[in-house]
N, C-alpha and C positions, 0 to 999 in steps of 0.2 A: 219694509224697514231694513236697515244693513246689520241687523244682529248678527246673521248668518254670516256675514263674510267676516265680522270682526272676531266670530266664535271659531270659524275654519282657521283664521290666521293664529289665533292662541293655540290651538290644537298643533297646529304646524311650527309654530316657535317653540313649545313645550317639547314636540317630537325631536326636534333640531337639537335643544339643548341635552335631550337624554343620549342621544348619539354623541354629542361632543363630550358629555360627562363619561359616557362609557370610553371613549377613545383616550381620556385624560386618566382615568382609573387604570387602563391597562398600558400606561407608559413606560411600565416595568416589566410588563409581561413577555417573555422570550417567543420569538415569532408571531407575535400579534400583529394582525393588518387592521389598521384603521378604516371607519366606515364613514360614509358621507350621506346624508338625508338629501335626497332628490325630489322635488315637488313639482304639481301642476296645477293649471287653474281649472275650475269649474264653472261651467254652462249650464243653465237649464233651457235646453232646446223643447220647442213646440213638435209636435207631430209632422208638421208641415215644412220643419226647418227654422233656423233661427233668423231674424230679421238682422238688419244692418245697426240697429239701435240696442242689440241685446247688450245686457248688463251681466257681467260675471257674478257667480252667486259664492266666490270663495276660492280657497286652494286647499289641496289635498297633497298628502305625502304619496309620491309615484312610487318610490322603491327607497330601501337603504342599502347602497351599494357599497361592498368591500374594494379597498384601494390594495391591489397586490403588487405594492413597488418593494423595492429592495430596502431592507432595514441594515442597518450599521452592524458590521461583525466585530464582535469582542473576544478576544482572548482568554481561556480560561486553563485551568491545570488538569481537567479531566479528560482522559482521552477518548470517552464516550461522549463527550460533548461535540456535536458536529453541526456545521452551518451549512446552509444552502446559499450558495452565491451564484444567483440567477433565477431562471424559472423552475417550477416544479415543486413537488410535495414529498415527502417521506410517505412511504406506504405501510400502513398500521394494520394488523390483524388482531382481533379480540373473539376468540373461539370462532374463527372462520369469518367473523363480521368484518369487511375493511372499512378503514376510514384513512383520511390525509391529513397530513399535518405540518406545519412549518417549524414546529419546537422540536431541537434536536438535543434535549437532554435525555440522555439514555443513562441506563445502568443495566448491570446484570442481575438475574435473579438468582435463586438458588439452584436453578437448573442449567444455568450458564445462559440463558436467553436473555436477547438484548431488548430490554421493555423501557416504556416511558413510564411517568409517574402515575398513571392511570393503569398500568399492568398489560398495556397494548404491546404485542409484539413488532419489532420493526424487521420488515421482511426483506427477501433478497435472495441470492443464490449460494447455496452451500459448497465447498470444497471437499473433495474426497482427501484421502490420507496421502497423496502424490501432489496435491494442490490444485487439482484439475477442477473448475468449477462446472456444477451442473446446470447450465442456462436454460434450463426449460422453465416450468411454471415458479414464479416467486414463491418461497415458503417461509417461514419464521426462521430467523437467524438466529445460531446457536454457536457460542465460542467454545472450541474444543480445549479445554484445559489439560488433555492427558499429555504425559511425556511423549517427546518424538523419539522414535526409534532410533538406536545407532544404526551406523552405516558402516560397513568393513572397509578398508582402502583396497582398492582395484588399482588405483594409478598414481604413482609418483612423476610430477614434472619439474625437472632439474634445468635451470638456465645456468651455464657455468661458463668460465674461460680458464682453461689450463695454461700454463706460462709455457710458451715455445723454448724458453732458456733453460728449463729445467733439466738437471742431468738425470741419469739412471741412478736408483738410489743403489749403495753399495760401498766398498771401499776402493779408495784410489790407490795405485801403485805409483809411489812418489818418483821413482827413478826412472819410469817408463817414458819415453819420447815417440810419439806422443803418449798423453796420459792415458793409462789403462784403468777401468774401473772394473772391479770384481763384484758382480751384483750378488745380493742378498736375497734369500729366501723372504717370501711377505710373511710378516707376522703381526698379529693385531695389538702386541704388548711392546712392539718395536717401532718407534716413530720414524726410524731412520731408513726402515724398510718399505716406506711410500713416501710420494711426495705429496700429496694433498689428501684431504678427508673432508666430508660433510655428514649431516645427520639430520633426519627428520622423524617427528613421531607420526607412527601410522597406528590405525586401530583394528582390532579384531571384529569378530562378529558379536561379540557382547559390550562392545565398546571400551574395551581395555587398552590402553595405551602402551606402545611398544616403539623402542628407539632403533629405526632402520640407518645403520652406518656405511657408508660407502667410502672406499678408497681407492685411489689412482696411483697407478705406478707406471712411470716412463720406459717404454720397452727400449732395449739396446738393439737398434738395427743392424748392428754388425753381428748379433748373434740370433736374431730372430729375423728369417727373410720376410721382406714385404710381400703383400699379396700380387700375384702376377697381372700384368696388364691383361684386358684395359681397365684395372683399377688406378685410381690417381692417388691412392694411399702413400703418404710419404713418411708419416710418422705415426707411431701407434702407442696406446695405454692400455694396460690392462686393469680390469675393474674387479674389486673385491666387495663383498657385502657381509653384515653381521647383524643380527637382529638381538638385542638385549646383551649386546656382548658375547653372543655365540656366533662363530664364523659360519657361515653357508657354504654347503657344499658347491663346489663349481660345475659349470655347464658349459664353459667355453670350448673345451676339448682341443683338439689338433696340437699346435706346439704351445699353447698357453700354459700356465702353471695350472697344478691339478684343481687349485681352489679358486682359480679365476671364475667369475660369472660371466665374464664377455671381454672382447677385445675390442677397442672403439679405433678407427683411424682417421686421419685428418690430410688434406690436402696441402699443397704447398702456399695456399691461400688462408689457411687455418680454419677452413670449413670442415666439418663434421661429414664424412662421406661414408663412413662404414660402420656397421657394429655387427659383431659376429659372436653368437649366433643372433640374429636380428630377433625379435619378439615376434613378429609374423610378417608377412610379405606385405601388409598394410601399413606395418610400423617399422620401417625400415632404420628409424633412428633412435629404437628403444630397446632394450634388452629384458629379460625374464629374471626376478629375483625368486628362486624357488624357497620360499618361507617355509622352516621345520613345522611340521604340523605337531601337537603335543599328543604326548601318550596317555595323559591322564583322563579324567572324566570330562574336563573342559577342553575344547578345541580352540585355541587363541585365534587359528587363523583357519577359516574353513575353505577359503581359496588357496590352493597351495604355491600360487604364484602371485608376484605384482610385477605390473608393467612400469618399468623406470624408463621415462621417455626425456632423451638427451636433446630433442630437436632443438636448434637453435644455439647450442654448445658450441664455442669456438676455442683455436689455440693461436693465441696471440701474442706477442713479447712484451706481456704485462702480467703482474702479480696475480696469482690465483685468485678468483673471485666468484662467489656466489650470488648472481645477480638476481635469481628469484629461484625459490623452491616451493612447492606446494602438493598437497595430496587431497583426494576426494572422500577420504573417511572422516568420521565424526563420532564423539559419544554421544550418550542418550542427553537430553536436555530438557529441561522444564520451561513453561511459558511464564516469560518475566515481565513482558508487555507486550501491548500491541496498538497500532495505530492504523488510520484510514487516510487512504490516496484520494487525490481529486476525483479518480474515476469510481471511489467508492469500494475500491478494494481493499479489506482488512487484511493487513500483514501481521502476524504475530512474531516475535524475536523471543529465542529461547537461550538459556544460559551456556549453550554450547557454542553460541556465536552465528548459529544458522538461523535463517527465518523462513517463513512458512505462509501460503496465503490460507487464511482460515474462512474466507466468504468474499460475497461482494454485496454491498446495499444497492437496490434499486429505487428508482424515483417513478412518480406518475406527474404527467400533466393534462391539461383538458383544452380543448379547442375554446371552450367559454368559462374560464375559472369563476366567472361572476355567477354561475348558475349555480356554483355547490351551495348546499345548505348548510349551515354553520350549527354544530351540534354541540358548542361548549366545549371546554377542558381543551382549546386550541385544536379542535379536530371538524373537518369537513366531511360530506359525504356527497357522492356523484348524485345528480338527477337526470332526468331527462335534458333540462336545460342546459346542463354542463356538457352532454355527450361522455361518451365512455372514456375511461380512464387510457392514456397512453404511457405503458410502462415499459421502461427500458434503464440501462445502465447509467448514472450520470454523466455528464459531458456529452450525451449524444442526441442527436437531432436538437430541439430545442432547449432541451434541460439543461441546467446550471451544472457546477462542479461543486464538490464538498470542501470544507475546511475542516481538519481535524484540532482537536483542543480549542473549539471556538463555538459561541453561541450567536445567533442572529437576533439582534435587539426589536423591539416594537418599532415600526416605521410611523407611530405618533408624532406628529410635529407641535411639541408643546405650546411654542411661539403662536405658529398659526391657529391652533385650536382655543387658546386664550383668546387671541382677536375675535374668532367665529364665534364664542361664548358672548362677547361684549355685542357682536352684531345682531345674535339671537336675540338678547336681552332687549336691546332697543326695538327689534321687531315686535316682541311680545308686548312693550309698553305702548307702542305705536297701535298695535291692535285693540289693546285695552282702552287705549284713548278713544278709538273708533266707537266703541261699544259705549263708552260714557258720554260721547256726543249724540249718538243715537238715542240714548236715554235721557238726555235733556232736551232734545227735540221732542220726543214722544210726551215728557212731563209738559212741555208747552201746549201742545195740542190738548193734552187732558185737562188743561187748566183755561182752555178757552171757555168763554161764559157768553 
């Protein structure tokens, strides 16, 4: 009788409908991977082997295989929503037990740990206070929400153009031919005593801001001798500095005015060729600004000198211009936001405009992803069939890359699954019909008289 074949067919069709139903029910589950029921035929063989006229006794479910195809990526407003674009899994840790997931919906717990909805920790490499990653064993990732410490200004880089047409500041004698200019002594309060000025905010060791002003005064070559050969200097400027409106004591020396911090020289092509005194032999285009140290309980500037680098500054026949000016100090800052780059690096942005590396997410992949054991909650665990996890940063090897502010949708194909459901329903009906037919045949035999 063929009841066995029909019954096995009903069981197989029912199992297929279960798989299809599970796929459809998880159509909105982030990171879900649809499954497919695969079947095999069944033969009853004798000990000596089957003959050529053997009839199968039905079908069975060979395996339920998950399809790890890429799901669509949807944008979100949560910076801790992270989607995997490509192969690989997030590596999660729950009290040391490692699982793997494609669901990138994360949040911060009360301790700053990056966790999923089940409380499992996302793992990766932590960064030290200098942003250097500890790329050893992957550990649970924690976002350091403490303030970034201030950094004292060490260097100011200024890219300027001093007008070669500028005259020596002073009073011109109108009756003299050629005109004679009587130089005036530099004064912070007299704008006629200098040609140009610029300013930049610098920071002390506590993150307090101070205004560093720099003044440039054209030197009268008739009264100030040029450096002797082999120097190529053809014109000179004296430089004065002040911090918070207080003139800094000069260190230029020589024939320069007492309060000048440096004298800079240009050649006949308008290029900066000499700074006296130079900050160091390795910094010939920079001079030192000796910042006064406070006599109070707080020392504004712990390093008494700031390097003022004029590399690239020119003296052309054009108006004075500040083409670029920057310094390397900053005040303290609070973490305002963070995002994740394609390679898994988590970068924090602070209220003082600085950024810092907070950590890096790692991913895992397997030689045989279909060998993973599903644990529910969008998590899998490795097995002997899957092989050991291959752990590395995103984008390396066969691993995909990450997309921040996004999630990976379920890869369930609703249209295809609905068609498969109709097919499975018809298969179920067909197998039920074979049982009905066998029942009718059996009834006919029983009714024979």
